[in-house]
C-alpha positions as CSV (number, residue, x, y, z in Angstrom):
1,M,-12.8,-12.6,-6.1
2,A,-15.0,-15.1,-6.3
3,P,-17.1,-15.0,-3.2
4,A,-15.2,-17.8,-1.5
5,L,-12.1,-16.5,-1.8
6,R,-13.5,-12.6,-0.4
7,L,-14.8,-15.0,2.8
8,E,-11.4,-16.6,3.4
9,F,-9.3,-13.3,3.4
10,L,-11.3,-12.2,6.0
11,A,-11.2,-14.9,8.2
12,S,-7.3,-14.5,7.8
13,R,-8.3,-10.8,9.0
14,L,-10.2,-11.7,11.8
15,A,-8.1,-14.5,13.2
16,Q,-4.4,-11.9,12.5
17,Q,-6.6,-9.3,14.8
18,D,-7.7,-11.8,17.3
19,F,-4.2,-13.8,17.5
20,A,-2.8,-10.0,18.0
21,A,-5.2,-9.7,20.8
22,T,-4.4,-13.0,22.1
23,L,-0.7,-11.7,22.1
24,L,-1.9,-8.0,23.7
25,G,-3.7,-8.6,26.3
26,V,-6.3,-7.1,24.2
27,P,-9.8,-6.8,23.1
28,A,-9.3,-7.4,19.7
29,S,-12.1,-5.0,18.9
30,K,-9.3,-2.5,20.6
31,L,-7.3,-2.9,16.9
32,Q,-7.2,-0.8,14.3
33,A,-6.0,-2.9,11.3
34,A,-2.5,-0.5,10.7
35,Y,-1.0,-1.5,7.5
36,E,2.9,-0.3,6.0
37,C,3.8,-0.7,2.3
38,P,7.5,0.9,1.0
39,D,5.4,2.8,-1.8
40,C,1.4,3.3,0.2
41,G,2.9,4.4,3.8
42,S,0.6,3.1,6.5
43,G,-2.7,3.5,8.5
44,P,-5.7,2.5,8.6
45,D,-6.1,3.6,4.8
46,V,-3.2,1.6,3.3
47,V,-4.9,-2.7,3.1
48,H,-2.2,-4.2,1.8
49,G,2.4,-4.4,2.7
50,R,2.9,-5.7,6.3
51,P,0.5,-5.9,8.9
52,G,0.3,-3.5,12.5
53,Y,-2.1,-2.7,14.2
54,V,-3.2,0.2,16.7
55,L,-3.6,-0.1,19.9
56,D,-4.5,3.6,21.7
57,G,-3.6,5.6,19.1
58,V,-0.1,4.5,19.1
59,R,1.5,1.7,17.9
60,A,0.4,-1.7,18.5
61,P,4.2,-3.4,19.8
62,L,4.8,-5.9,17.4
63,A,5.8,-7.6,15.1
64,L,3.7,-9.3,12.6
65,S,3.5,-11.4,9.7
66,A,0.8,-13.6,7.6
67,S,0.4,-15.7,4.8
68,R,-2.3,-17.9,3.6
69,S,-2.0,-20.5,1.5
70,S,-4.5,-23.5,0.1
71,G,-7.5,-22.6,2.7
72,W,-5.0,-22.4,5.8
73,V,-3.2,-19.5,7.8
74,L,0.2,-19.4,9.1
75,F,1.9,-16.4,12.0
76,A,4.7,-15.3,13.5
77,A,5.6,-12.3,15.4
78,V,7.2,-10.8,18.8
79,V,5.5,-9.5,20.8
80,H,7.9,-5.8,22.2
81,P,9.7,-6.2,19.5
82,E,13.5,-4.8,19.6
83,P,14.1,-1.2,17.7
84,G,14.4,-2.7,14.0
85,L,13.3,-6.4,14.7
86,R,11.8,-7.5,11.4
87,V,9.4,-10.6,11.1
88,G,8.2,-12.7,8.0
89,V,6.4,-16.0,7.0
90,D,5.4,-17.9,4.5
91,L,3.6,-21.1,3.3
92,E,3.9,-22.6,0.2
93,N,2.2,-25.8,-2.1
94,A,4.3,-27.6,-4.2
95,A,1.4,-27.6,-6.5
96,G,1.4,-23.5,-6.4
97,T,5.0,-22.8,-8.0
98,E,4.1,-26.3,-10.8
99,F,3.8,-24.5,-14.0
100,A,6.2,-24.2,-16.8
101,G,8.9,-20.4,-16.6
102,F,8.2,-20.8,-12.7
103,D,12.0,-21.4,-12.7
104,D,13.4,-19.3,-15.0
105,V,11.3,-16.5,-13.3
106,A,11.9,-17.0,-9.2
107,L,15.0,-19.0,-9.0
108,T,18.9,-18.0,-9.6
109,A,21.4,-20.1,-11.1
110,R,23.0,-21.6,-8.4
111,E,19.1,-22.7,-7.1
112,H,18.6,-23.8,-10.4
113,R,21.7,-26.4,-10.0
114,R,19.8,-27.4,-7.0
115,L,17.6,-28.2,-8.3
116,D,18.5,-29.9,-11.0
117,A,20.6,-31.8,-9.3
118,L,17.7,-33.6,-7.6
119,K,15.1,-36.6,-8.2
120,P,12.6,-35.6,-11.2
121,G,10.4,-37.2,-7.8
122,R,12.1,-34.5,-5.0
123,R,11.9,-31.7,-7.4
124,A,8.9,-29.5,-6.8
125,H,9.4,-30.1,-3.0
126,E,13.0,-28.0,-3.5
127,R,11.0,-25.4,-6.1
128,A,8.4,-24.1,-3.0
129,R,10.7,-24.7,-0.4
130,L,12.4,-22.3,-1.9
131,W,9.8,-19.9,-3.0
132,A,8.6,-20.0,0.6
133,R,11.9,-18.8,1.5
134,K,12.3,-16.5,-0.7
135,E,9.0,-14.8,0.3
136,A,9.5,-14.8,3.9
137,W,12.6,-13.5,3.2
138,L,11.0,-10.5,1.3
139,K,7.4,-10.1,3.5
140,M,10.4,-9.6,6.0
141,T,12.7,-7.2,4.4
142,G,9.4,-4.9,3.4
143,E,10.1,-5.6,-0.7
144,G,7.9,-7.7,-1.5
145,L,8.0,-8.4,-5.9
146,R,9.8,-5.4,-6.2
147,V,12.9,-7.5,-6.0
148,S,13.0,-9.9,-8.8
149,P,13.0,-13.2,-7.2
150,D,16.1,-14.5,-9.7
151,S,18.8,-12.2,-8.2
152,L,17.6,-13.9,-3.7
153,D,19.2,-16.8,-3.9
154,V,18.0,-18.3,-0.8
155,L,20.1,-21.6,-0.4
156,E,22.2,-20.5,2.5
157,R,20.8,-17.3,4.6
158,P,21.3,-16.0,8.0
159,G,17.6,-15.9,9.7
160,L,15.6,-17.6,7.0
161,W,14.7,-21.4,8.1
162,D,12.3,-23.7,7.0
163,L,9.3,-24.8,9.3
164,D,8.4,-28.7,10.2
165,L,4.3,-28.0,10.0
166,P,2.8,-30.8,11.7
167,A,0.7,-33.8,10.2
168,S,-2.3,-32.0,11.2
169,V,-4.3,-29.0,13.3
170,D,-6.6,-29.3,15.0
171,G,-8.0,-33.2,13.5
172,R,-7.7,-31.3,10.5
173,A,-4.9,-32.8,8.2
174,L,-2.9,-30.5,6.0
175,P,-2.4,-30.9,2.3
176,P,0.6,-32.6,1.1
177,G,2.5,-30.7,0.0
178,L,2.9,-27.4,2.0
179,L,5.7,-25.9,3.1
180,A,6.5,-22.7,5.3
181,A,9.5,-20.2,5.2
182,L,10.6,-17.7,8.5
183,A,12.7,-14.9,8.5
184,V,13.6,-13.0,11.3
185,T,16.5,-9.8,11.0
186,S,17.1,-6.9,13.1
187,R,18.5,-4.1,11.5
């Protein structure tokens, strides 16, 4: 991994820990990362999957999701979630979905038809919107890309929303083409 990407990754992990600590009202130093992966399990040795933390020896009461794109990071969380509540969030740049073959591996037949019905100038935005919705949903379920994206239709799915992003954050403009989605469910 390039040094700049490593720094961006590390900064996002530190920001995530600070975000979680702020929500829980504890110092960040009291939280120990404990990611959860359906294949690898959970705990301090797992560094990928659904983010989580251990606080005072027990799982912190927090449903958390994070996404990075274009030098930005987006977090979503629920403190003291009801049992089974899960959250997933995704941040995408439309430019990242603009390559040959993307639609064939990422979109369902119905999503293809929706995209084809749009004027060419609107397709990049819609493609990225659909991808952000898929990623948010698959993070929320914990399945990730173990599920073929072209089998998951996200046009109308309860518990899944597009997020309106501001034009700027702390005086810094967000890049054009940045889109986000949020998925929440309680099993």
